C-alpha positions, 0 to 999 in steps of 0.5 A: 277861083277855088276855096278850102279848108286845111288838107282838102281837096281842091278838084276843080283847080286847073292851070292858071286858077287860085286857090285861097284857104281862108282857114290857113289864111293862105293864098296859092296861086297855080301857075302852071301844070295841068289839073290838080284833084288831090296833088293840091293840098292846103294846109299847115306849113307850105303849099304844094303841087306836083305837077306845077309851081307854086307861090304861097303867102302867109297872111294874118289879122285884120291887115293879113285878110284885107290883103288875101282879099286885095290878093285874091282880087288881084290874082282872080284878074290875073286868071282872067289874062291867063285864061284869055290867052292861047298858051294857056286855053284849056281844052273843054274838059280835057283836064277835068278830074274824073271820079271811080266810085268803088263800092267796098271799103278803103283797102279792100281787094277792089279797091286796090286794084281801082287805085293801081287802074286810077294811077295808070289812067291819070298817068296817061290822061295827065288829069287826076283820077281820084277813087271815092269809096261809097260802101254799102247797100250790097252795092248799090249806094255807089252804083246809084250814085253813078247811074244819077252822075252827069253823062259826060264819062268823068264817073264811074264805078268799078264793081265785081259782077254781082252788083249786076248779077247776083244782087238783082236777084236779093235786092228789095230795091225795086226803084233801081236797076243797074242792068237799065241805069248803068252801060258797061265800059270794061271788063278790067280782069277776072279773079280765078277761084279755087276750091280748098279743104282744110288739111285734115280733110282726107280728099284731093279733088271734088270728086273724092271730097262729094264721095266723101261727104256722102259717107259723112253726112252733116259732118262737112260745114263749107264758109264763105263770105255771106249769103248770096256770094259767089261761094255760097252760089257754087257751093249751092249748085254742088249740093243740089246736083251732087246731092251731098250734105254740107253746111253753110256757114256764112261770113262777114267778108272773104278774110274770116272764110278763109281764115276759119277753113285755114284754121280747120273751123269749117272744111270746105272754103273758095276764093280768090287764087291770089288771096290764098296763094301763100296758105295754099303754098304753106301747106295750111290748105289744099286745093282740090278743084279751080272753081272757074272755067279755065285751069290756073298756071300756077295748080296745073294738076287741079281740075275745073269744076266743069271737068269735074262735071260740075259746069255751074259752079262757077264762082269766078268774079270780075272787076269792071267799069261802067257809067251812068247808061245816059253816057254818049256811046262815043264817050263810053268808047273813048274810056274803053279805049283809055282803059284798054291801053292801060291794060295792054301795058307791061306795068299793068301785068306786073301789077295785076297778074303777076302780084296779085293772080288775076287774068287780065281780061280786057273786053269792050262795052258790047261783050262785057254786056254779053257776059253780064246777060250770061252770069245774070241768068246764071244767078238767077238758078243759084240764088233760087236753089241756094235759098240766098236771101239779102244780109 
């Protein structure tokens, strides 16, 4: 049986199981369906489920509680009978709910993509995929939770590259190494980054920005989402190579950093194209360089930082799935196969590419690990040059 309070999730209730909501004196029997997760809720009013048929019975007082106890025993016996029948047999692990742990707050860009992916995987498998937000600790709270989880593939980390490539160079937490304790599964997507300037800045390319900065030393500033962010590191590499003086102004997050540039509080910033697309289209920001290795089709006339002679100024962020390093290789392969299938659907392209301007990469474990190693080496030099410290 599953016991809960009103409105609580029932992540371990399967076909034929019984949910008894003691807070509401209500017994709910799930007769059909698969695994419920957050589709099954207790609480005031009628209990409900999406995939199956529920029957409820309100009870109250001592007699009601006695009825509840009798009903619970009766239903438990019924569950045992049903579970013994071949028609209701549950393949081991097949219908168990899985969790995607996100190291950001609900509503953040990474959280939104995680929920899109979770929904697609749930539809594909018929089992719930629940997103849990565990922000804080530069992503290490979520990462450690996954690293310490059971090696069954049911607890996965969905995060950005910083967790593996930048934070290890900044963190004082020497007891945890994500590159040893987590195994990459699928590099889901990349976020193409764009360097922009405020409209008042008379430049239209990275070389012209550098020339302007040299003529106006100390008069320009750039915003970032924080010390050690991809924006901070990429701009630091440009500053070091070109010997220009542009003041770093860190903000607490991407949104305020972009807003500061659009308002003219700072003159330069870098962020994801999807984040700034409307501001660029409206003329509130001017794109001058693509801070990623490939050009963006929607900005065909804008060269990359590499094409302008600054290949180390790569601020690209990626989004990927990982599991504890103790997970068997066959389980990792199975998860990657499932993710790969959903990423290849037209609906995912619409959600991620057309709507959010991401680049679906769909890279498996081996190539994903190589990408982590490459960016880890790149970040080491950038962190040293920038002088970044953990916030």
